[in-house]
PQR file of N, CA, C, O and H, with PARSE charges and radii, in Angstrom:
ATOM      1  N   MET A   1       1.665  -6.617  -0.819 -0.4000 1.5000
ATOM      2  CA  MET A   1       0.835  -5.957  -1.684 -0.0000 2.0000
ATOM      3  C   MET A   1       0.145  -6.444  -2.810  0.5500 1.7000
ATOM      4  O   MET A   1       1.028  -6.914  -3.528 -0.5500 1.4000
ATOM      5  N   THR A   2      -1.182  -6.623  -3.480 -0.4000 1.5000
ATOM      6  CA  THR A   2      -1.827  -7.156  -4.457 -0.0000 2.0000
ATOM      7  C   THR A   2      -1.958  -6.150  -5.327  0.5500 1.7000
ATOM      8  O   THR A   2      -3.047  -5.618  -5.110 -0.5500 1.4000
ATOM      9  H   THR A   2      -1.899  -6.241  -2.897  0.4000 1.0000
ATOM     10  N   VAL A   3      -1.436  -5.662  -6.138 -0.4000 1.5000
ATOM     11  CA  VAL A   3      -1.965  -4.854  -7.324 -0.0000 2.0000
ATOM     12  C   VAL A   3      -3.194  -5.303  -8.543  0.5500 1.7000
ATOM     13  O   VAL A   3      -3.933  -4.418  -8.975 -0.5500 1.4000
ATOM     14  H   VAL A   3      -0.551  -6.094  -6.314  0.4000 1.0000
ATOM     15  N   ASP A   4      -3.332  -6.791  -9.055 -0.4000 1.5000
ATOM     16  CA  ASP A   4      -4.455  -7.384  -9.271 -0.0000 2.0000
ATOM     17  C   ASP A   4      -4.180  -8.291  -8.471  0.5500 1.7000
ATOM     18  O   ASP A   4      -3.410  -8.554  -7.548 -0.5500 1.4000
ATOM     19  H   ASP A   4      -2.732  -7.509  -8.704  0.4000 1.0000
ATOM     20  N   GLU A   5      -5.451  -8.933  -9.373 -0.4000 1.5000
ATOM     21  CA  GLU A   5      -5.308 -10.695  -9.596 -0.0000 2.0000
ATOM     22  C   GLU A   5      -4.084 -11.744  -9.448  0.5500 1.7000
ATOM     23  O   GLU A   5      -3.920 -12.896  -9.046 -0.5500 1.4000
ATOM     24  H   GLU A   5      -6.076  -8.719 -10.123  0.4000 1.0000
ATOM     25  N   HIS A   6      -3.191 -10.514 -10.095 -0.4000 1.5000
ATOM     26  CA  HIS A   6      -2.099 -11.592 -10.497 -0.0000 2.0000
ATOM     27  C   HIS A   6      -1.330 -11.494 -10.189  0.5500 1.7000
ATOM     28  O   HIS A   6      -0.632 -12.495 -10.346 -0.5500 1.4000
ATOM     29  H   HIS A   6      -3.324  -9.579 -10.421  0.4000 1.0000
ATOM     30  N   THR A   7      -0.550 -10.145  -9.375 -0.4000 1.5000
ATOM     31  CA  THR A   7       0.819  -9.709  -9.317 -0.0000 2.0000
ATOM     32  C   THR A   7       1.062  -8.557  -7.963  0.5500 1.7000
ATOM     33  O   THR A   7       0.610  -7.423  -7.803 -0.5500 1.4000
ATOM     34  H   THR A   7      -1.117  -9.332  -9.247  0.4000 1.0000
ATOM     35  N   GLU A   8       1.977  -9.404  -7.100 -0.4000 1.5000
ATOM     36  CA  GLU A   8       1.944  -8.846  -5.877 -0.0000 2.0000
ATOM     37  C   GLU A   8       2.962  -8.067  -5.810  0.5500 1.7000
ATOM     38  O   GLU A   8       3.858  -8.465  -6.555 -0.5500 1.4000
ATOM     39  H   GLU A   8       2.344 -10.325  -7.230  0.4000 1.0000
ATOM     40  N   ILE A   9       3.316  -6.787  -5.036 -0.4000 1.5000
ATOM     41  CA  ILE A   9       5.035  -6.511  -5.383 -0.0000 2.0000
ATOM     42  C   ILE A   9       4.547  -6.352  -3.346  0.5500 1.7000
ATOM     43  O   ILE A   9       3.554  -6.291  -2.621 -0.5500 1.4000
ATOM     44  H   ILE A   9       2.589  -6.464  -4.431  0.4000 1.0000
ATOM     45  N   ALA A  10       6.472  -6.352  -3.248 -0.4000 1.5000
ATOM     46  CA  ALA A  10       7.053  -6.694  -1.720 -0.0000 2.0000
ATOM     47  C   ALA A  10       7.111  -5.176  -1.618  0.5500 1.7000
ATOM     48  O   ALA A  10       7.207  -4.489  -2.635 -0.5500 1.4000
ATOM     49  H   ALA A  10       7.279  -6.401  -3.837  0.4000 1.0000
ATOM     50  N   CYS A  11       7.061  -4.709  -0.540 -0.4000 1.5000
ATOM     51  CA  CYS A  11       7.272  -3.309  -0.055 -0.0000 2.0000
ATOM     52  C   CYS A  11       7.663  -3.309   1.584  0.5500 1.7000
ATOM     53  O   CYS A  11       7.636  -4.467   2.002 -0.5500 1.4000
ATOM     54  H   CYS A  11       6.983  -5.267   0.287  0.4000 1.0000
ATOM     55  N   LEU A  12       7.911  -2.627   2.314 -0.4000 1.5000
ATOM     56  CA  LEU A  12       8.410  -1.992   2.880 -0.0000 2.0000
ATOM     57  C   LEU A  12       6.953  -0.948   3.570  0.5500 1.7000
ATOM     58  O   LEU A  12       6.759   0.190   3.144 -0.5500 1.4000
ATOM     59  H   LEU A  12       7.933  -1.687   1.974  0.4000 1.0000
ATOM     60  N   VAL A  13       5.855  -1.733   4.907 -0.4000 1.5000
ATOM     61  CA  VAL A  13       5.400  -1.043   5.246 -0.0000 2.0000
ATOM     62  C   VAL A  13       5.757   0.128   6.675  0.5500 1.7000
ATOM     63  O   VAL A  13       6.617   0.031   7.550 -0.5500 1.4000
ATOM     64  H   VAL A  13       6.013  -2.658   5.254  0.4000 1.0000
ATOM     65  N   HIS A  14       4.965   0.936   6.503 -0.4000 1.5000
ATOM     66  CA  HIS A  14       5.568   1.383   8.151 -0.0000 2.0000
ATOM     67  C   HIS A  14       4.661   3.074   7.996  0.5500 1.7000
ATOM     68  O   HIS A  14       4.116   3.623   7.039 -0.5500 1.4000
ATOM     69  H   HIS A  14       4.266   1.016   5.792  0.4000 1.0000
ATOM     70  N   ASP A  15       4.864   3.487   9.495 -0.4000 1.5000
ATOM     71  CA  ASP A  15       3.623   4.665  10.050 -0.0000 2.0000
ATOM     72  C   ASP A  15       2.238   4.537  10.123  0.5500 1.7000
ATOM     73  O   ASP A  15       1.581   5.574  10.040 -0.5500 1.4000
ATOM     74  H   ASP A  15       5.307   3.040  10.273  0.4000 1.0000
ATOM     75  N   PHE A  16       1.572   3.306  10.283 -0.4000 1.5000
ATOM     76  CA  PHE A  16       0.360   2.331   9.892 -0.0000 2.0000
ATOM     77  C   PHE A  16      -0.786   4.254  11.239  0.5500 1.7000
ATOM     78  O   PHE A  16      -0.243   5.124  11.921 -0.5500 1.4000
ATOM     79  H   PHE A  16       2.106   2.463  10.351  0.4000 1.0000
ATOM     80  N   SER A  17      -1.829   4.088  11.045 -0.4000 1.5000
ATOM     81  CA  SER A  17      -2.200   4.810  11.611 -0.0000 2.0000
ATOM     82  C   SER A  17      -4.004   3.869  11.676  0.5500 1.7000
ATOM     83  O   SER A  17      -4.008   2.689  11.327 -0.5500 1.4000
ATOM     84  H   SER A  17      -2.269   3.381  10.492  0.4000 1.0000
ATOM     85  N   LEU A  18      -5.571   4.629  12.201 -0.4000 1.5000
ATOM     86  CA  LEU A  18      -5.617   3.838  12.066 -0.0000 2.0000
ATOM     87  C   LEU A  18      -6.548   3.925  10.618  0.5500 1.7000
ATOM     88  O   LEU A  18      -7.046   3.083   9.871 -0.5500 1.4000
ATOM     89  H   LEU A  18      -5.568   5.588  12.485  0.4000 1.0000
ATOM     90  N   GLY A  19      -6.496   5.358  10.651 -0.4000 1.5000
ATOM     91  CA  GLY A  19      -6.650   5.709   8.744 -0.0000 2.0000
ATOM     92  C   GLY A  19      -5.683   4.974   7.722  0.5500 1.7000
ATOM     93  O   GLY A  19      -6.081   3.943   7.180 -0.5500 1.4000
ATOM     94  H   GLY A  19      -6.091   6.042  11.258  0.4000 1.0000
ATOM     95  N   GLY A  20      -4.833   5.315   7.537 -0.4000 1.5000
ATOM     96  CA  GLY A  20      -3.684   4.515   6.599 -0.0000 2.0000
ATOM     97  C   GLY A  20      -2.240   4.453   6.908  0.5500 1.7000
ATOM     98  O   GLY A  20      -1.651   4.796   7.933 -0.5500 1.4000
ATOM     99  H   GLY A  20      -4.510   6.152   7.977  0.4000 1.0000
ATOM    100  N   VAL A  21      -1.713   3.852   5.613 -0.4000 1.5000
ATOM    101  CA  VAL A  21      -0.492   3.549   6.280 -0.0000 2.0000
ATOM    102  C   VAL A  21       0.477   4.477   5.661  0.5500 1.7000
ATOM    103  O   VAL A  21      -0.015   5.501   5.188 -0.5500 1.4000
ATOM    104  H   VAL A  21      -2.191   3.573   4.780  0.4000 1.0000
ATOM    105  N   LYS A  22       2.334   4.257   5.528 -0.4000 1.5000
ATOM    106  CA  LYS A  22       3.104   5.000   4.730 -0.0000 2.0000
ATOM    107  C   LYS A  22       3.804   3.467   4.112  0.5500 1.7000
ATOM    108  O   LYS A  22       4.330   2.636   4.851 -0.5500 1.4000
ATOM    109  H   LYS A  22       2.734   3.425   5.913  0.4000 1.0000
ATOM    110  N   ILE A  23       3.695   3.347   2.859 -0.4000 1.5000
ATOM    111  CA  ILE A  23       4.900   2.389   2.121 -0.0000 2.0000
ATOM    112  C   ILE A  23       6.162   2.647   1.376  0.5500 1.7000
ATOM    113  O   ILE A  23       6.195   3.661   0.679 -0.5500 1.4000
ATOM    114  H   ILE A  23       3.267   4.023   2.259  0.4000 1.0000
ATOM    115  N   THR A  24       7.234   1.849   1.428 -0.4000 1.5000
ATOM    116  CA  THR A  24       8.048   2.600   0.714 -0.0000 2.0000
ATOM    117  C   THR A  24       8.754   0.848  -0.276  0.5500 1.7000
ATOM    118  O   THR A  24       9.285  -0.220   0.027 -0.5500 1.4000
ATOM    119  H   THR A  24       7.207   1.025   1.994  0.4000 1.0000
ATOM    120  N   LEU A  25       8.432   1.342  -1.114 -0.4000 1.5000
ATOM    121  CA  LEU A  25       9.017   0.416  -2.254 -0.0000 2.0000
ATOM    122  C   LEU A  25       9.966   0.751  -3.818  0.5500 1.7000
ATOM    123  O   LEU A  25      10.114   1.899  -4.236 -0.5500 1.4000
ATOM    124  H   LEU A  25       8.001   2.210  -1.361  0.4000 1.0000
ATOM    125  N   PRO A  26      10.297   0.034  -4.230 -0.5600 1.5000
ATOM    126  CA  PRO A  26      11.286  -0.088  -5.564  0.2800 2.0000
ATOM    127  C   PRO A  26      10.617   1.327  -6.181  0.5500 1.7000
ATOM    128  O   PRO A  26      11.077   2.469  -6.179 -0.5500 1.4000
ATOM    129  N   ASP A  27       9.031   0.667  -6.843 -0.4000 1.5000
ATOM    130  CA  ASP A  27       8.770   1.788  -7.724 -0.0000 2.0000
ATOM    131  C   ASP A  27       7.439   2.084  -7.355  0.5500 1.7000
ATOM    132  O   ASP A  27       6.558   1.309  -6.983 -0.5500 1.4000
ATOM    133  H   ASP A  27       8.658  -0.261  -6.844  0.4000 1.0000
ATOM    134  N   ALA A  28       7.425   2.704  -7.433 -0.4000 1.5000
ATOM    135  CA  ALA A  28       5.521   3.767  -6.333 -0.0000 2.0000
ATOM    136  C   ALA A  28       4.976   3.491  -7.580  0.5500 1.7000
ATOM    137  O   ALA A  28       3.919   2.891  -7.382 -0.5500 1.4000
ATOM    138  H   ALA A  28       8.141   3.333  -7.735  0.4000 1.0000
ATOM    139  N   ALA A  29       5.253   3.687  -9.207 -0.4000 1.5000
ATOM    140  CA  ALA A  29       4.261   4.031  -9.993 -0.0000 2.0000
ATOM    141  C   ALA A  29       3.756   2.533 -10.447  0.5500 1.7000
ATOM    142  O   ALA A  29       2.734   2.591 -11.131 -0.5500 1.4000
ATOM    143  H   ALA A  29       6.111   4.174  -9.369  0.4000 1.0000
ATOM    144  N   LEU A  30       4.106   1.599 -10.282 -0.4000 1.5000
ATOM    145  CA  LEU A  30       4.034   0.539 -10.481 -0.0000 2.0000
ATOM    146  C   LEU A  30       2.096   0.251  -9.947  0.5500 1.7000
ATOM    147  O   LEU A  30       1.303  -0.547 -10.448 -0.5500 1.4000
ATOM    148  H   LEU A  30       4.936   1.552  -9.727  0.4000 1.0000
ATOM    149  N   VAL A  31       1.854   1.281  -8.754 -0.4000 1.5000
ATOM    150  CA  VAL A  31       0.887   1.152  -7.651 -0.0000 2.0000
ATOM    151  C   VAL A  31      -0.224   1.639  -8.384  0.5500 1.7000
ATOM    152  O   VAL A  31      -0.299   2.862  -8.494 -0.5500 1.4000
ATOM    153  H   VAL A  31       2.498   1.929  -8.348  0.4000 1.0000
ATOM    154  N   PRO A  32      -1.041   0.991  -8.870 -0.5600 1.5000
ATOM    155  CA  PRO A  32      -2.662   1.290  -9.308  0.2800 2.0000
ATOM    156  C   PRO A  32      -3.636   2.445  -8.121  0.5500 1.7000
ATOM    157  O   PRO A  32      -3.565   2.211  -6.914 -0.5500 1.4000
ATOM    158  N   THR A  33      -4.220   3.259  -8.473 -0.4000 1.5000
ATOM    159  CA  THR A  33      -4.632   4.355  -7.209 -0.0000 2.0000
ATOM    160  C   THR A  33      -5.983   3.085  -6.349  0.5500 1.7000
ATOM    161  O   THR A  33      -6.440   3.366  -5.241 -0.5500 1.4000
ATOM    162  H   THR A  33      -4.278   3.449  -9.453  0.4000 1.0000
ATOM    163  N   THR A  34      -6.276   2.202  -6.862 -0.4000 1.5000
ATOM    164  CA  THR A  34      -6.676   1.875  -5.056 -0.0000 2.0000
ATOM    165  C   THR A  34      -6.081   0.080  -5.481  0.5500 1.7000
ATOM    166  O   THR A  34      -6.468  -0.458  -6.519 -0.5500 1.4000
ATOM    167  H   THR A  34      -5.904   1.974  -7.762  0.4000 1.0000
ATOM    168  N   PHE A  35      -4.972  -0.749  -4.334 -0.4000 1.5000
ATOM    169  CA  PHE A  35      -4.487  -2.039  -3.744 -0.0000 2.0000
ATOM    170  C   PHE A  35      -5.166  -2.706  -2.341  0.5500 1.7000
ATOM    171  O   PHE A  35      -5.694  -2.049  -1.444 -0.5500 1.4000
ATOM    172  H   PHE A  35      -4.658  -0.312  -3.491  0.4000 1.0000
ATOM    173  N   LEU A  36      -5.030  -4.039  -2.378 -0.4000 1.5000
ATOM    174  CA  LEU A  36      -4.578  -4.424  -1.576 -0.0000 2.0000
ATOM    175  C   LEU A  36      -3.764  -4.698  -0.320  0.5500 1.7000
ATOM    176  O   LEU A  36      -3.766  -5.929  -0.300 -0.5500 1.4000
ATOM    177  H   LEU A  36      -4.601  -4.573  -3.107  0.4000 1.0000
ATOM    178  N   LEU A  37      -3.424  -4.501   0.199 -0.4000 1.5000
ATOM    179  CA  LEU A  37      -2.701  -4.460   1.091 -0.0000 2.0000
ATOM    180  C   LEU A  37      -2.653  -5.568   2.518  0.5500 1.7000
ATOM    181  O   LEU A  37      -3.770  -5.844   2.955 -0.5500 1.4000
ATOM    182  H   LEU A  37      -3.422  -3.501   0.182  0.4000 1.0000
ATOM    183  N   THR A  38      -1.527  -6.164   3.206 -0.4000 1.5000
ATOM    184  CA  THR A  38      -1.623  -7.268   3.634 -0.0000 2.0000
ATOM    185  C   THR A  38      -0.480  -8.013   4.768  0.5500 1.7000
ATOM    186  O   THR A  38       0.182  -9.022   4.521 -0.5500 1.4000
ATOM    187  H   THR A  38      -0.620  -5.940   2.850  0.4000 1.0000
ATOM    188  N   ALA A  39      -0.465  -7.512   5.583 -0.4000 1.5000
ATOM    189  CA  ALA A  39       0.727  -7.125   6.676 -0.0000 2.0000
ATOM    190  C   ALA A  39       0.171  -7.093   8.063  0.5500 1.7000
ATOM    191  O   ALA A  39      -0.771  -6.424   8.487 -0.5500 1.4000
ATOM    192  H   ALA A  39      -1.002  -6.693   5.783  0.4000 1.0000
ATOM    193  N   PRO A  40       1.119  -8.150   8.836 -0.5600 1.5000
ATOM    194  CA  PRO A  40       1.014  -8.286  10.039  0.2800 2.0000
ATOM    195  C   PRO A  40       0.209  -6.909  10.762  0.5500 1.7000
ATOM    196  O   PRO A  40      -1.022  -6.932  10.747 -0.5500 1.4000
ATOM    197  N   PRO A  41       0.575  -6.293  11.086 -0.5600 1.5000
ATOM    198  CA  PRO A  41      -0.314  -5.375  12.283  0.2800 2.0000
ATOM    199  C   PRO A  41      -2.249  -5.129  11.825  0.5500 1.7000
ATOM    200  O   PRO A  41      -3.060  -4.636  12.609 -0.5500 1.4000
ATOM    201  N   LEU A  42      -2.577  -5.606  10.445 -0.4000 1.5000
ATOM    202  CA  LEU A  42      -3.326  -5.352   9.840 -0.0000 2.0000
ATOM    203  C   LEU A  42      -4.403  -7.376  10.712  0.5500 1.7000
ATOM    204  O   LEU A  42      -3.970  -8.453  11.122 -0.5500 1.4000
ATOM    205  H   LEU A  42      -1.919  -6.007   9.808  0.4000 1.0000
ATOM    206  N   ASP A  43      -5.437  -6.925  10.586 -0.4000 1.5000
ATOM    207  CA  ASP A  43      -6.510  -7.825  10.733 -0.0000 2.0000
ATOM    208  C   ASP A  43      -6.803  -8.466   8.875  0.5500 1.7000
ATOM    209  O   ASP A  43      -7.396  -7.858   7.983 -0.5500 1.4000
ATOM    210  H   ASP A  43      -5.788  -6.050  10.253  0.4000 1.0000
ATOM    211  N   GLY A  44      -6.487  -9.132   8.839 -0.4000 1.5000
ATOM    212  CA  GLY A  44      -6.484  -9.438   7.175 -0.0000 2.0000
ATOM    213  C   GLY A  44      -5.999  -8.051   5.604  0.5500 1.7000
ATOM    214  O   GLY A  44      -5.008  -7.337   5.447 -0.5500 1.4000
ATOM    215  H   GLY A  44      -6.006  -9.626   9.563  0.4000 1.0000
ATOM    216  N   VAL A  45      -6.951  -8.195   4.977 -0.4000 1.5000
ATOM    217  CA  VAL A  45      -6.730  -7.637   3.611 -0.0000 2.0000
ATOM    218  C   VAL A  45      -7.617  -6.459   3.578  0.5500 1.7000
ATOM    219  O   VAL A  45      -8.823  -6.476   3.332 -0.5500 1.4000
ATOM    220  H   VAL A  45      -7.756  -8.774   5.105  0.4000 1.0000
ATOM    221  N   LYS A  46      -6.818  -5.338   3.879 -0.4000 1.5000
ATOM    222  CA  LYS A  46      -7.741  -3.905   3.915 -0.0000 2.0000
ATOM    223  C   LYS A  46      -6.961  -3.040   2.380  0.5500 1.7000
ATOM    224  O   LYS A  46      -5.809  -2.747   2.058 -0.5500 1.4000
ATOM    225  H   LYS A  46      -5.839  -5.324   4.080  0.4000 1.0000
ATOM    226  N   VAL A  47      -8.192  -2.893   1.817 -0.4000 1.5000
ATOM    227  CA  VAL A  47      -8.547  -1.798   0.520 -0.0000 2.0000
ATOM    228  C   VAL A  47      -7.967  -0.989   1.079  0.5500 1.7000
ATOM    229  O   VAL A  47      -7.973  -0.516   2.215 -0.5500 1.4000
ATOM    230  H   VAL A  47      -9.128  -3.131   2.079  0.4000 1.0000
ATOM    231  N   CYS A  48      -7.277  -0.800  -0.095 -0.4000 1.5000
ATOM    232  CA  CYS A  48      -6.237   1.346  -0.029 -0.0000 2.0000
ATOM    233  C   CYS A  48      -6.267   2.216  -0.783  0.5500 1.7000
ATOM    234  O   CYS A  48      -6.525   1.814  -1.917 -0.5500 1.4000
ATOM    235  H   CYS A  48      -7.272  -1.183  -1.019  0.4000 1.0000
ATOM    236  N   SER A  49      -6.129   3.220  -0.709 -0.4000 1.5000
ATOM    237  CA  SER A  49      -6.189   4.824  -2.283 -0.0000 2.0000
ATOM    238  C   SER A  49      -4.673   4.986  -2.032  0.5500 1.7000
ATOM    239  O   SER A  49      -3.911   4.968  -1.065 -0.5500 1.4000
ATOM    240  H   SER A  49      -5.920   3.547   0.213  0.4000 1.0000
ATOM    241  N   ILE A  50      -4.625   5.099  -2.946 -0.4000 1.5000
ATOM    242  CA  ILE A  50      -2.859   6.408  -2.453 -0.0000 2.0000
ATOM    243  C   ILE A  50      -3.631   7.673  -2.418  0.5500 1.7000
ATOM    244  O   ILE A  50      -4.779   7.694  -2.863 -0.5500 1.4000
ATOM    245  H   ILE A  50      -5.244   5.113  -3.731  0.4000 1.0000
ATOM    246  N   VAL A  51      -3.087   8.700  -1.931 -0.4000 1.5000
ATOM    247  CA  VAL A  51      -3.228   9.387  -1.406 -0.0000 2.0000
ATOM    248  C   VAL A  51      -2.055  10.534  -1.909  0.5500 1.7000
ATOM    249  O   VAL A  51      -2.502  11.605  -2.320 -0.5500 1.4000
ATOM    250  H   VAL A  51      -2.155   8.683  -1.570  0.4000 1.0000
ATOM    251  N   TRP A  52      -0.851  10.380  -1.895 -0.4000 1.5000
ATOM    252  CA  TRP A  52       0.101  11.042  -2.378 -0.0000 2.0000
ATOM    253  C   TRP A  52       0.950  10.222  -2.777  0.5500 1.7000
ATOM    254  O   TRP A  52       0.567   9.145  -2.320 -0.5500 1.4000
ATOM    255  H   TRP A  52      -0.487   9.510  -1.561  0.4000 1.0000
ATOM    256  N   ARG A  53       2.032  10.034  -3.449 -0.4000 1.5000
ATOM    257  CA  ARG A  53       3.008   9.412  -3.570 -0.0000 2.0000
ATOM    258  C   ARG A  53       4.469  10.043  -4.417  0.5500 1.7000
ATOM    259  O   ARG A  53       4.354  11.027  -5.147 -0.5500 1.4000
ATOM    260  H   ARG A  53       2.343  10.909  -3.820  0.4000 1.0000
ATOM    261  N   THR A  54       5.491   9.520  -4.268 -0.4000 1.5000
ATOM    262  CA  THR A  54       7.131   9.674  -4.664 -0.0000 2.0000
ATOM    263  C   THR A  54       7.082   8.255  -5.366  0.5500 1.7000
ATOM    264  O   THR A  54       6.379   7.248  -5.449 -0.5500 1.4000
ATOM    265  H   THR A  54       5.584   8.720  -3.676  0.4000 1.0000
ATOM    266  N   ASP A  55       8.355   8.844  -5.855 -0.4000 1.5000
ATOM    267  CA  ASP A  55       8.904   7.712  -6.715 -0.0000 2.0000
ATOM    268  C   ASP A  55       9.278   6.432  -6.234  0.5500 1.7000
ATOM    269  O   ASP A  55       9.240   5.436  -6.957 -0.5500 1.4000
ATOM    270  H   ASP A  55       8.927   9.662  -5.789  0.4000 1.0000
ATOM    271  N   GLU A  56       9.684   6.407  -4.896 -0.4000 1.5000
ATOM    272  CA  GLU A  56       9.610   5.281  -3.986 -0.0000 2.0000
ATOM    273  C   GLU A  56       9.159   5.757  -2.686  0.5500 1.7000
ATOM    274  O   GLU A  56       9.884   6.305  -1.855 -0.5500 1.4000
ATOM    275  H   GLU A  56       9.715   7.216  -4.309  0.4000 1.0000
ATOM    276  N   MET A  57       7.580   5.447  -2.529 -0.4000 1.5000
ATOM    277  CA  MET A  57       6.629   6.287  -1.038 -0.0000 2.0000
ATOM    278  C   MET A  57       5.902   6.063  -2.399  0.5500 1.7000
ATOM    279  O   MET A  57       5.922   6.116  -3.629 -0.5500 1.4000
ATOM    280  H   MET A  57       6.991   5.002  -3.204  0.4000 1.0000
ATOM    281  N   ILE A  58       5.012   5.669  -0.827 -0.4000 1.5000
ATOM    282  CA  ILE A  58       2.616   5.822  -1.200 -0.0000 2.0000
ATOM    283  C   ILE A  58       2.399   6.490   0.344  0.5500 1.7000
ATOM    284  O   ILE A  58       3.403   6.541   1.054 -0.5500 1.4000
ATOM    285  H   ILE A  58       4.996   5.625   0.172  0.4000 1.0000
ATOM    286  N   GLY A  59       1.527   6.839   0.712 -0.4000 1.5000
ATOM    287  CA  GLY A  59       1.135   7.626   1.783 -0.0000 2.0000
ATOM    288  C   GLY A  59      -0.877   7.037   1.108  0.5500 1.7000
ATOM    289  O   GLY A  59      -1.493   7.514   0.155 -0.5500 1.4000
ATOM    290  H   GLY A  59       0.711   6.797   0.135  0.4000 1.0000
ATOM    291  N   ALA A  60      -1.212   6.211   1.824 -0.4000 1.5000
ATOM    292  CA  ALA A  60      -1.874   5.384   1.006 -0.0000 2.0000
ATOM    293  C   ALA A  60      -3.510   5.552   2.819  0.5500 1.7000
ATOM    294  O   ALA A  60      -3.251   5.397   4.012 -0.5500 1.4000
ATOM    295  H   ALA A  60      -0.711   5.824   2.598  0.4000 1.0000
ATOM    296  N   GLN A  61      -4.736   5.843   2.279 -0.4000 1.5000
ATOM    297  CA  GLN A  61      -6.134   5.621   3.195 -0.0000 2.0000
ATOM    298  C   GLN A  61      -6.861   4.376   3.363  0.5500 1.7000
ATOM    299  O   GLN A  61      -7.099   3.679   2.377 -0.5500 1.4000
ATOM    300  H   GLN A  61      -4.947   5.970   1.310  0.4000 1.0000
ATOM    301  N   PHE A  62      -7.236   4.034   4.539 -0.4000 1.5000
ATOM    302  CA  PHE A  62      -8.241   2.943   4.231 -0.0000 2.0000
ATOM    303  C   PHE A  62      -8.951   2.414   3.579  0.5500 1.7000
ATOM    304  O   PHE A  62      -8.286   1.516   3.061 -0.5500 1.4000
ATOM    305  H   PHE A  62      -7.043   4.600   5.340  0.4000 1.0000
ATOM    306  N   ARG A  63     -10.194   2.349   3.135 -0.4000 1.5000
ATOM    307  CA  ARG A  63     -10.953   1.990   2.978 -0.0000 2.0000
ATOM    308  C   ARG A  63     -12.018   1.771   3.214  0.5500 1.7000
ATOM    309  O   ARG A  63     -12.686   1.068   2.457 -0.5500 1.4000
ATOM    310  H   ARG A  63     -10.734   3.078   3.555  0.4000 1.0000
TER
END
């Protein structure tokens, strides 16, 4: 995922749906409310907004 024009964070993306994804990463607090996501199942880059967050997981919807 890309959190700003200079910072990328490695993550594990699972639970894809038409509307969004669940993401696991070491520190979810580092991710801003809106971010860019690139993953093999996606066609290109998706703009995402966080819907829920725990210490190590994010639920995000595609915008």
